[in-house]
C-alpha positions as CSV (number, residue, x, y, z in Angstrom):
1,X,-59.3,32.3,-80.8
2,X,-56.4,33.3,-78.6
3,X,-55.9,33.6,-74.8
4,X,-56.2,37.4,-75.2
5,X,-59.6,37.3,-76.6
6,X,-60.8,35.3,-73.7
7,X,-62.2,36.8,-70.5
8,X,-62.5,35.0,-67.3
9,X,-64.6,35.9,-64.1
10,X,-64.6,34.6,-60.6
11,X,-67.7,36.4,-59.1
12,X,-67.4,40.2,-60.2
13,X,-63.5,40.2,-60.5
14,X,-61.7,39.4,-63.7
15,X,-58.8,36.9,-64.0
16,X,-55.6,36.9,-65.8
17,X,-55.7,34.3,-68.7
18,X,-52.5,32.9,-69.4
19,X,-52.8,29.7,-71.6
20,X,-55.8,28.8,-73.8
21,X,-55.7,25.1,-75.6
22,X,-58.4,23.1,-77.3
23,X,-59.6,21.8,-74.0
24,X,-57.8,23.6,-71.2
25,X,-57.8,27.1,-69.9
26,X,-55.0,28.5,-67.5
27,X,-55.6,31.5,-65.4
28,X,-55.1,33.3,-62.3
29,X,-57.8,33.7,-59.9
30,X,-57.8,36.7,-57.6
31,X,-55.9,36.4,-54.4
32,X,-58.9,37.6,-52.2
33,X,-62.4,36.6,-52.4
34,X,-64.5,38.8,-54.8
35,X,-68.1,39.5,-54.2
36,X,-70.8,37.5,-56.2
37,X,-71.5,38.6,-59.6
38,X,-75.2,38.0,-59.7
39,X,-78.1,37.9,-57.4
40,X,-80.0,34.9,-58.8
41,X,-82.0,32.7,-56.7
42,X,-79.6,29.9,-57.1
43,X,-76.9,31.9,-56.2
44,X,-78.5,33.2,-53.2
45,X,-79.1,29.5,-52.3
46,X,-75.5,28.6,-52.5
47,X,-74.1,31.8,-50.8
48,X,-74.1,29.8,-47.6
49,X,-71.6,27.5,-49.2
50,X,-69.4,30.5,-50.3
51,X,-69.2,29.1,-54.1
52,X,-68.3,31.9,-56.9
53,X,-69.2,31.2,-60.4
54,X,-66.4,30.7,-62.9
55,X,-67.4,32.6,-66.2
56,X,-65.4,32.3,-69.3
57,X,-66.6,35.1,-71.9
58,X,-65.4,35.2,-75.7
59,X,-66.8,38.2,-77.4
60,X,-70.4,38.2,-76.5
61,X,-70.9,34.9,-75.5
62,X,-70.4,33.6,-71.8
63,X,-70.0,29.9,-70.4
64,X,-70.4,28.9,-66.8
65,X,-67.5,26.5,-66.6
66,X,-67.6,25.9,-62.9
67,X,-67.4,27.4,-59.1
68,X,-64.7,28.6,-56.8
69,X,-64.5,28.3,-53.2
70,X,-62.5,30.6,-51.1
71,X,-61.8,29.3,-47.5
72,X,-63.2,31.8,-45.0
73,X,-60.8,32.6,-42.2
74,X,-62.1,32.0,-38.7
75,X,-62.4,35.1,-36.6
76,X,-61.2,33.9,-33.2
77,X,-63.0,35.8,-30.5
78,X,-60.9,38.1,-28.2
79,X,-62.4,36.1,-25.1
80,X,-60.5,33.1,-26.2
81,X,-57.5,34.8,-27.4
82,X,-56.6,36.2,-24.1
83,X,-57.2,33.4,-21.9
84,X,-55.1,31.2,-24.2
85,X,-52.2,33.6,-24.1
86,X,-52.3,34.6,-20.6
87,X,-52.9,31.3,-18.8
88,X,-49.8,29.7,-20.1
89,X,-47.6,32.8,-19.1
90,X,-49.2,32.8,-15.7
91,X,-48.7,28.9,-15.6
92,X,-44.8,29.6,-16.6
93,X,-44.3,32.2,-13.9
94,X,-46.1,30.1,-11.5
95,X,-43.7,27.3,-12.1
96,X,-40.5,29.6,-12.2
97,X,-41.5,31.0,-8.8
98,X,-42.0,27.5,-7.3
99,X,-38.7,26.3,-8.7
100,X,-37.0,29.4,-7.5
101,X,-38.4,29.0,-4.0
102,X,-37.7,25.4,-4.1
103,X,-34.0,26.1,-5.1
104,X,-33.7,28.9,-2.5
105,X,-34.9,26.6,0.1
106,X,-32.7,23.7,-0.9
107,X,-29.7,26.1,-1.0
108,X,-30.7,27.6,2.5
109,X,-30.9,24.0,3.9
110,X,-27.4,23.3,2.3
111,X,-26.1,26.6,3.8
112,X,-27.4,25.7,7.2
113,X,-25.9,22.3,7.0
114,X,-22.5,23.5,6.0
115,X,-22.8,26.2,8.6
116,X,-23.7,23.8,11.2
117,X,-20.8,21.5,10.3
118,X,-18.5,24.4,10.4
119,X,-19.7,25.3,13.7
120,X,-19.3,21.7,15.0
121,X,-15.8,21.7,13.3
122,X,-15.0,25.1,15.1
123,X,-16.2,23.7,18.3
124,X,-14.2,20.4,17.7
125,X,-11.0,22.3,16.9
126,X,-11.5,24.7,19.9
127,X,-11.8,21.7,22.4
128,X,-9.0,20.0,20.7
129,X,-6.7,23.1,20.8
130,X,-7.6,23.8,24.3
131,X,-6.9,20.0,25.3
132,X,-3.6,19.9,23.5
133,X,-2.4,23.2,25.0
134,X,-3.1,21.8,28.5
135,X,-1.4,18.7,27.7
136,X,1.6,20.4,25.9
137,X,2.0,23.1,28.8
138,X,2.2,19.8,31.3
139,X,4.6,18.0,29.2
140,X,6.6,20.9,28.6
141,X,7.5,21.2,32.3
142,X,8.5,17.5,32.6
143,X,10.3,17.6,29.2
144,X,12.2,20.8,30.4
145,X,13.3,19.2,33.6
146,X,14.4,15.9,31.8
147,X,16.7,18.0,29.4
148,X,18.0,20.3,32.2
149,X,19.2,17.0,34.0
150,X,20.3,15.2,30.8
151,X,24.1,15.0,30.0
152,X,25.0,16.8,26.7
153,X,26.9,14.5,24.5
154,X,29.5,16.8,23.7
155,X,32.2,15.0,21.4
156,X,35.9,15.3,22.2
157,X,37.9,17.3,19.8
158,X,39.4,14.6,17.8
159,X,36.1,13.0,17.0
160,X,34.6,16.5,16.4
161,X,37.4,17.3,13.7
162,X,37.4,13.8,12.2
163,X,33.7,13.9,11.4
164,X,34.0,17.6,10.3
165,X,37.2,16.8,8.0
166,X,36.5,13.5,6.6
167,X,33.6,11.3,5.4
168,X,33.1,8.7,8.0
169,X,34.4,5.2,6.7
170,X,35.9,2.6,8.9
171,X,38.2,1.4,5.9
172,X,39.1,4.8,4.7
173,X,42.9,5.6,5.1
174,X,41.6,9.5,5.5
175,X,39.6,8.3,8.8
176,X,42.0,5.7,10.2
177,X,45.2,7.5,9.4
178,X,46.9,4.1,9.1
179,X,48.8,3.6,5.7
180,X,50.8,0.5,5.6
181,X,54.5,1.4,4.6
182,X,57.1,-1.1,4.0
183,X,59.8,-1.3,6.7
184,X,62.6,-0.9,4.1
185,X,61.1,2.3,2.9
186,X,59.9,4.0,6.2
187,X,63.1,6.1,6.4
188,X,62.9,7.4,2.9
189,X,59.0,8.2,3.2
190,X,59.7,9.7,6.8
191,X,62.3,12.1,5.0
192,X,60.3,12.9,2.1
193,X,57.3,14.0,4.3
194,X,59.4,16.2,6.4
195,X,60.8,17.8,3.2
196,X,57.1,18.1,1.7
197,X,56.2,19.9,5.2
198,X,58.6,22.4,4.5
199,X,57.3,23.1,1.2
200,X,54.0,23.4,2.7
201,X,55.3,26.4,4.7
202,X,56.0,28.3,1.8
203,X,53.1,30.3,0.7
204,X,54.1,30.8,-3.0
205,X,54.5,26.9,-3.4
206,X,51.3,26.3,-1.6
207,X,49.3,28.7,-3.7
208,X,50.7,27.2,-6.9
209,X,50.3,23.7,-5.6
210,X,46.6,24.1,-5.0
211,X,46.0,25.8,-8.3
212,X,47.8,23.2,-10.3
213,X,45.7,20.4,-8.4
214,X,42.4,22.2,-9.2
215,X,43.4,22.7,-12.8
216,X,43.5,19.0,-13.2
217,X,40.3,17.3,-14.7
218,X,40.5,14.4,-12.5
219,X,40.7,16.4,-9.4
220,X,37.2,15.8,-8.4
221,X,35.1,17.0,-5.6
222,X,36.0,14.2,-3.2
223,X,39.5,14.6,-3.9
224,X,39.4,18.4,-3.3
225,X,37.6,17.9,0.0
226,X,40.2,15.2,1.1
227,X,43.1,17.4,0.3
228,X,41.7,20.2,1.9
229,X,41.1,18.5,5.2
230,X,44.6,16.9,5.0
231,X,46.2,20.5,4.5
232,X,44.2,21.6,7.5
233,X,45.7,18.9,9.7
234,X,49.1,19.6,8.4
235,X,48.7,23.3,9.2
236,X,46.6,22.8,12.6
237,X,49.4,24.2,14.5
238,X,50.0,27.1,12.2
239,X,46.6,28.8,12.1
240,X,47.6,32.0,11.3
241,X,49.4,31.1,8.3
242,X,46.4,28.8,7.1
243,X,44.3,31.8,7.6
244,X,46.3,33.8,5.1
245,X,46.4,31.2,2.9
246,X,42.8,30.8,3.0
247,X,42.2,34.5,2.6
248,X,44.3,34.9,-0.4
249,X,42.3,32.0,-2.2
250,X,39.2,33.4,-1.2
251,X,40.1,36.7,-3.0
252,X,40.8,34.9,-6.0
253,X,37.4,32.9,-5.7
254,X,35.8,36.2,-5.3
255,X,37.1,37.9,-8.2
256,X,36.3,34.8,-10.3
257,X,32.6,34.8,-9.4
258,X,32.1,38.4,-9.8
259,X,33.8,39.1,-13.1
260,X,32.7,36.0,-14.8
261,X,30.1,34.0,-13.0
262,X,26.9,34.8,-10.8
263,X,28.3,36.2,-7.6
264,X,25.4,34.9,-5.7
265,X,26.5,31.3,-6.2
266,X,29.7,31.7,-4.4
267,X,30.3,29.7,-1.1
268,X,26.8,27.8,-2.0
269,X,28.6,24.4,-2.5
270,X,32.1,23.4,-1.5
271,X,33.2,22.8,-5.0
272,X,36.8,24.1,-4.6
273,X,39.5,23.7,-2.1
274,X,39.2,27.1,-0.5
275,X,35.5,26.4,0.4
276,X,36.4,23.4,2.2
277,X,39.0,25.0,3.9
278,X,36.8,27.7,5.0
279,X,34.4,25.0,6.6
280,X,37.3,23.3,8.5
281,X,38.6,26.8,9.7
282,X,35.2,27.8,11.0
283,X,34.7,24.0,12.5
284,X,38.1,24.8,14.5
285,X,37.3,28.2,15.7
286,X,33.8,27.4,16.7
287,X,34.6,24.2,18.7
288,X,34.8,25.8,22.0
289,X,32.0,28.3,21.3
290,X,29.8,25.4,20.8
291,X,30.9,23.8,24.0
292,X,30.6,26.7,26.1
293,X,27.8,28.7,24.7
294,X,25.7,27.5,21.9
295,X,26.0,23.7,22.2
296,X,23.5,23.4,25.2
297,X,20.8,25.4,23.9
298,X,20.9,23.6,20.7
299,X,21.1,20.2,21.9
300,X,17.9,21.0,24.2
301,X,16.2,22.5,21.0
302,X,16.9,19.4,19.1
303,X,15.7,17.3,22.1
304,X,12.6,19.3,22.6
305,X,11.6,19.1,18.7
306,X,12.2,15.5,18.6
307,X,10.0,14.7,21.8
308,X,7.3,17.0,20.4
309,X,7.3,15.2,17.0
310,X,7.2,11.8,18.5
311,X,4.4,12.3,21.2
312,X,1.9,12.2,18.0
313,X,1.3,9.9,15.1
314,X,4.1,10.0,12.5
315,X,3.6,8.4,9.3
316,X,6.5,5.9,8.6
317,X,6.2,6.1,4.8
318,X,5.2,9.7,4.2
319,X,7.2,11.1,6.8
320,X,4.7,13.5,8.0
321,X,3.7,14.1,11.6
322,X,0.8,15.4,13.7
323,X,2.9,17.7,15.7
324,X,5.5,19.6,13.5
325,X,6.8,23.1,12.4
326,X,6.6,22.7,9.1
327,X,3.1,22.8,7.0
328,X,4.3,20.6,4.4
329,X,5.3,18.0,6.7
330,X,2.0,18.0,8.6
331,X,-0.2,15.1,8.8
332,X,-3.5,16.4,7.7
333,X,-5.7,13.5,8.9
334,X,-7.2,12.8,12.2
335,X,-5.6,9.4,13.5
336,X,-7.2,7.7,16.4
337,X,-4.4,6.6,18.9
338,X,-3.6,6.0,22.5
339,X,-0.4,6.3,24.6
340,X,0.8,2.9,25.8
341,X,3.6,2.4,28.5
342,X,5.6,-0.7,27.7
343,X,7.8,-2.6,30.2
344,X,10.7,-3.6,28.3
345,X,13.1,-6.2,29.2
346,X,16.5,-6.4,27.5
347,X,17.8,-9.9,26.9
348,X,20.9,-10.6,28.4
349,X,21.2,-7.3,30.4
350,X,19.5,-8.3,33.6
351,X,16.0,-8.5,35.0
352,X,15.6,-4.7,35.1
353,X,12.7,-3.3,33.5
354,X,12.4,0.2,31.6
355,X,9.1,1.9,31.0
356,X,8.9,3.3,27.6
357,X,6.2,5.5,26.3
358,X,5.0,4.5,22.9
359,X,1.7,5.1,20.7
360,X,-0.5,2.0,19.7
361,X,-0.3,3.4,16.1
362,X,3.5,3.2,15.8
363,X,5.1,0.6,13.6
364,X,7.3,-2.0,15.2
365,X,10.4,-0.2,13.8
366,X,9.1,3.1,15.3
367,X,8.6,1.2,18.7
368,X,12.1,-0.2,18.4
369,X,13.6,3.2,18.0
370,X,11.7,4.7,21.0
371,X,13.0,1.6,23.1
372,X,16.4,2.0,22.1
373,X,16.5,5.7,22.7
374,X,15.1,5.2,26.2
375,X,17.1,2.1,27.2
376,X,20.5,3.2,25.8
377,X,20.0,7.2,26.6
378,X,23.2,7.2,28.4
379,X,25.2,5.9,25.4
380,X,26.2,7.9,22.2
381,X,24.3,7.3,19.2
382,X,27.0,5.6,17.4
383,X,27.2,2.9,20.1
384,X,23.6,2.1,20.2
385,X,22.2,-0.8,18.4
386,X,20.5,-0.2,15.2
387,X,16.8,-0.9,14.5
388,X,17.5,-3.7,12.0
389,X,20.1,-5.3,14.6
390,X,17.3,-6.0,17.3
391,X,14.2,-7.9,17.5
392,X,11.1,-7.4,19.7
393,X,9.3,-10.2,21.3
394,X,5.8,-9.8,22.9
395,X,4.8,-12.1,25.7
396,X,1.2,-12.0,26.4
397,X,1.5,-15.4,28.1
398,X,3.6,-18.3,28.4
399,X,4.6,-18.1,24.8
400,X,6.2,-15.3,22.9
401,X,5.7,-13.6,19.3
402,X,8.0,-11.8,17.4
403,X,6.7,-8.7,16.2
404,X,7.6,-7.1,12.7
405,X,6.6,-4.4,10.3
406,X,5.3,-7.2,7.7
407,X,4.2,-10.7,8.1
408,X,1.5,-13.1,7.3
409,X,-0.9,-11.4,9.2
410,X,-0.4,-8.0,7.8
411,X,-3.9,-6.4,6.5
412,X,-4.3,-6.0,2.7
413,X,-6.3,-3.5,0.7
414,X,-6.3,-4.4,-2.9
415,X,-2.5,-4.2,-3.9
416,X,-1.7,-2.3,-0.6
417,X,-0.5,-3.5,2.8
418,X,-0.7,-1.7,6.0
419,X,2.6,-1.8,8.0
420,X,1.9,-3.8,11.4
421,X,1.4,-1.5,14.5
422,X,1.0,-2.3,18.1
423,X,-2.9,-2.1,17.9
424,X,-2.7,-4.7,14.9
425,X,-1.0,-6.9,17.3
426,X,-3.6,-5.8,20.1
427,X,-0.7,-5.1,22.5
428,X,-2.2,-3.5,25.8
429,X,-1.0,-0.9,28.3
430,X,1.9,-2.3,30.6
431,X,2.5,-5.0,28.4
432,X,5.9,-6.7,28.8
433,X,8.2,-6.9,25.6
434,X,11.7,-8.3,25.3
435,X,14.2,-6.5,23.4
436,X,17.0,-9.1,21.8
437,X,20.0,-9.0,19.6
438,X,19.3,-10.6,16.4
439,X,22.2,-13.1,17.2
440,X,20.1,-14.3,20.4
441,X,16.6,-14.5,18.7
442,X,17.2,-17.6,16.6
443,X,14.9,-19.6,18.6
444,X,12.1,-17.2,18.3
445,X,12.3,-17.6,14.7
446,X,10.4,-20.9,14.5
447,X,7.1,-19.0,13.9
448,X,8.4,-16.1,12.0
449,X,8.7,-16.1,8.0
450,X,12.3,-16.3,6.8
451,X,14.1,-13.1,6.0
452,X,13.6,-13.8,2.0
453,X,10.0,-14.4,2.5
454,X,9.6,-11.0,4.5
455,X,11.7,-9.4,1.7
456,X,9.3,-10.9,-0.9
457,X,6.5,-9.5,1.1
458,X,8.0,-6.0,0.8
459,X,8.6,-6.3,-2.7
460,X,5.2,-7.7,-3.8
461,X,2.9,-5.1,-2.4
462,X,3.0,-1.2,-2.0
463,X,2.9,-0.6,1.9
464,X,1.3,2.3,3.9
465,X,1.2,3.1,7.5
466,X,-1.2,5.8,8.5
467,X,-2.6,7.4,5.3
468,X,-2.8,5.5,1.8
469,X,-2.2,7.8,-1.2
470,X,-5.3,9.4,-2.2
471,X,-4.7,8.8,-6.0
472,X,-4.6,5.1,-5.2
473,X,-8.1,4.6,-3.5
474,X,-10.3,1.9,-5.1
475,X,-13.0,3.2,-7.1
476,X,-15.5,0.7,-6.0
477,X,-15.4,2.1,-2.4
478,X,-15.7,5.7,-3.9
479,X,-19.3,6.2,-3.4
480,X,-20.9,9.6,-4.2
481,X,-22.1,10.3,-0.8
482,X,-18.9,9.4,1.1
483,X,-16.8,10.9,-1.4
484,X,-18.4,14.0,-0.9
485,X,-17.9,14.1,2.7
486,X,-14.1,13.2,2.2
487,X,-14.0,16.2,-0.1
488,X,-15.4,18.3,2.4
489,X,-12.9,17.0,4.9
490,X,-10.1,17.5,2.6
491,X,-11.1,21.0,1.7
492,X,-10.4,22.4,5.0
493,X,-7.5,20.4,6.2
494,X,-6.0,24.0,6.7
495,X,-7.6,23.7,10.1
496,X,-4.8,21.6,11.4
497,X,-2.2,24.6,11.0
498,X,-3.6,25.4,14.4
499,X,-1.1,22.4,15.5
500,X,1.9,24.5,14.2
501,X,0.9,27.3,16.8
502,X,0.7,24.6,19.3
503,X,4.1,23.1,18.8
504,X,5.7,26.6,18.5
505,X,4.1,27.5,21.8
506,X,5.8,24.4,23.2
507,X,9.2,25.0,21.6
508,X,9.3,28.7,22.1
509,X,11.5,28.7,25.2
510,X,14.1,26.4,23.7
511,X,14.2,28.5,20.5
512,X,14.5,31.9,22.3
513,X,17.3,30.1,24.5
514,X,19.1,29.3,21.3
515,X,18.8,32.4,19.6
516,X,19.9,34.4,22.6
517,X,23.1,32.2,22.9
518,X,23.7,32.9,19.1
519,X,22.7,36.4,18.5
520,X,22.9,38.1,22.0
521,X,25.0,41.3,21.9
522,X,25.7,40.6,25.6
523,X,27.8,37.5,24.8
524,X,31.2,37.1,23.2
525,X,30.8,36.6,19.5
526,X,33.3,34.1,18.0
527,X,35.9,36.3,16.5
528,X,36.0,33.9,13.3
529,X,32.6,34.8,12.6
530,X,33.0,38.5,13.0
531,X,36.2,38.4,11.1
532,X,34.7,36.4,8.2
533,X,31.7,38.7,8.0
534,X,33.8,41.9,8.1
535,X,36.1,40.5,5.2
536,X,33.0,39.8,3.3
537,X,31.8,43.3,3.8
538,X,35.3,44.8,3.0
539,X,35.4,42.7,-0.2
540,X,31.9,43.8,-1.5
541,X,32.9,47.5,-1.1
542,X,35.5,46.7,-3.9
543,X,33.0,45.4,-6.3
544,X,30.5,47.5,-7.9
545,X,28.0,44.6,-8.9
546,X,27.8,43.4,-5.1
547,X,24.6,44.6,-3.6
548,X,23.2,44.0,-0.1
549,X,21.3,40.9,-1.5
550,X,24.4,39.3,-2.7
551,X,26.3,40.1,0.4
552,X,23.5,38.4,2.6
553,X,23.5,35.4,0.2
554,X,27.2,35.0,0.9
555,X,26.7,35.0,4.4
556,X,24.0,32.5,4.5
557,X,24.6,30.2,1.7
558,X,26.1,27.7,4.3
559,X,22.8,27.3,6.1
560,X,19.8,24.9,5.4
561,X,16.5,26.3,4.3
562,X,14.3,24.7,7.0
563,X,11.9,26.4,9.3
564,X,14.6,27.1,12.3
565,X,17.1,28.1,9.8
566,X,14.6,30.1,7.4
567,X,13.9,32.0,10.7
568,X,17.5,32.5,11.6
569,X,18.2,33.9,8.3
570,X,15.3,36.1,8.2
571,X,16.6,37.6,11.8
572,X,19.9,38.2,10.3
573,X,18.8,39.9,7.3
574,X,18.6,43.8,6.9
575,X,15.5,43.8,4.7
576,X,11.9,44.1,6.1
577,X,9.5,41.1,5.1
578,X,6.3,42.3,4.2
579,X,3.7,39.6,5.3
580,X,0.5,38.8,3.8
581,X,-2.4,36.2,3.2
582,X,-0.3,34.7,0.7
583,X,2.7,34.4,2.8
584,X,4.1,30.8,3.6
585,X,2.8,29.5,6.9
586,X,6.5,29.1,7.9
587,X,7.0,32.9,7.5
588,X,3.6,33.8,9.3
589,X,4.3,31.5,12.1
590,X,7.6,33.4,13.6
591,X,6.6,36.8,12.1
592,X,6.4,38.4,15.6
593,X,9.5,36.7,16.7
594,X,11.6,37.9,13.9
595,X,11.2,41.6,14.8
596,X,12.6,40.7,18.4
597,X,15.4,38.6,17.0
598,X,16.4,41.3,14.4
599,X,17.4,43.7,17.6
600,X,19.9,41.1,18.6
601,X,21.6,40.3,15.5
602,X,24.1,43.4,15.6
603,X,27.3,42.1,16.4
604,X,29.3,44.6,18.5
605,X,31.5,42.4,20.6
606,X,34.8,43.0,18.9
607,X,36.3,46.5,18.3
608,X,35.4,48.2,15.0
609,X,39.0,49.0,14.3
610,X,40.4,46.6,11.8
611,X,43.7,46.4,13.5
612,X,42.2,45.7,16.9
613,X,40.1,43.0,15.0
614,X,43.1,41.5,13.5
615,X,44.9,41.3,16.9
616,X,42.2,39.7,18.6
617,X,41.7,37.1,15.8
618,X,45.4,36.2,15.9
619,X,45.3,36.1,19.8
620,X,42.2,33.8,19.4
621,X,44.0,31.5,16.8
622,X,47.1,31.2,19.0
623,X,44.9,30.1,21.9
624,X,43.1,27.7,19.8
625,X,46.2,26.2,18.8
626,X,47.8,26.1,22.2
627,X,44.6,24.6,23.9
628,X,44.5,21.8,21.2
629,X,48.2,21.1,20.8
630,X,48.2,18.0,22.5
631,X,45.0,17.0,20.9
632,X,46.3,17.8,17.4
633,X,48.8,15.2,17.7
634,X,46.1,12.6,17.6
635,X,44.6,13.5,14.2
């Protein structure tokens, strides 16, 4: 008997018999439940249990070997399916709407909070600007009257030339002019110098002499500067000849830069003898112009700017100020301070008391500087005592206390130490302080640390004045809430840019006066300036690769790029500057004034005829040499 001969049935459906063994039969039952094969009573009784007979047939014989159960699939009613699907969906939608409304309300509350903060900030800025503007206008009148009455500290020509020609050094032969010569060689040296002076009057010799010196590798920048200055002194009485030598060397320098180098770099640094000669020549020619025309408004502008910066807090370490014209030097933190008037006595100079205005947030060194400026205001700066050479003593009662930037009472924050201020010592308004030379303060040092100990304090810890560097803040104090407020405060520090406008408005009168003294076509322009600019224009036409930008750079390479100088340069350029929101604050600050300054920058005080210009320059050089003849002999 084989598997092919066997037949198997589950209910009324046949099964596929695959394997037949002695005691085993393997088959595949139908995948779906068939109907029952018989309608016997027993089958009807078992119908409820869903059991189907498994019948095996061989030939005409049948055997009932068992029953097969098919699991019935439950028919879930539609009334259950719909709620089971719809309810979770509705619940999800409701939760989503609830979360959205909650987030929206939270965002709205945050928006209202920020808007309220911005409104308060705007109101605070408005009130602060109004108050500062009122104070600045009052102080502007006082400052103008003080400056008008102040004595302008013009240098005599010898000092002026000495400082422009040579680096200041008390022991330098270049500055002192004292070269010890043995008595036995004095006659020989004198004869040699006279012969050398005759050689200097030969243009061919002098040009070749300068070329030879500059070709030497050991002829460094300091030697070039000293040589050019000595040559200027030697030829001071022959400025026409000196100008001719300088012009010849400038032509060579210009050809060298245009042909083999970047022409824009010419005159940027005084690396050659002729560049230093040009500086000296311009200093000589502009001395009388500075004294008669530009010196006074320039000095008043300096004094007004210094007064404006020092009227507010200035961080002694970061060199940033509350009142400034430079946005990079703007103190972006609100520092509480008050103005104090100190009654200053100078030890050993009589009982007279000098009132000095300072800030309670000033360091002791800053207080010393303000006291020295006020007490010794009638002395040249070079004759005033230095900050390190004086001591400041506060006398709140019968005993005195020496004030210093750092001592054992200095506040310490981690590894940082705050510089001592008047507020640290609790110095009050109208307090009496004594300024003493260090030589006279030996008795006051009994309660003061030694000099070495104070140096150790400086070297041991990092110091700060008003603002500690943000990247050094202690993490322990950086709580989430407080840091959030600090971040918001830092994010809107641009509001302090309004201070630039306040300072600008206060200084505008002094700026206008200075620009009018330099650029106004109604005033006589120094012939040397016009001559030099015309010389550059003439030479630029000779070279094809010298454009307007290069020519402008030649004329401005000698100037600093600070706010005032940048404004001055913009006023003198021929190109128009297109301003946008991305333009630097310094450009935007004087954008309106530059257009007005441009109208003054056309120099027409000299004749356009080159021959007439040459005659005017020659006459002017002769006048300078004659007027300074007696003073030159002192050089």
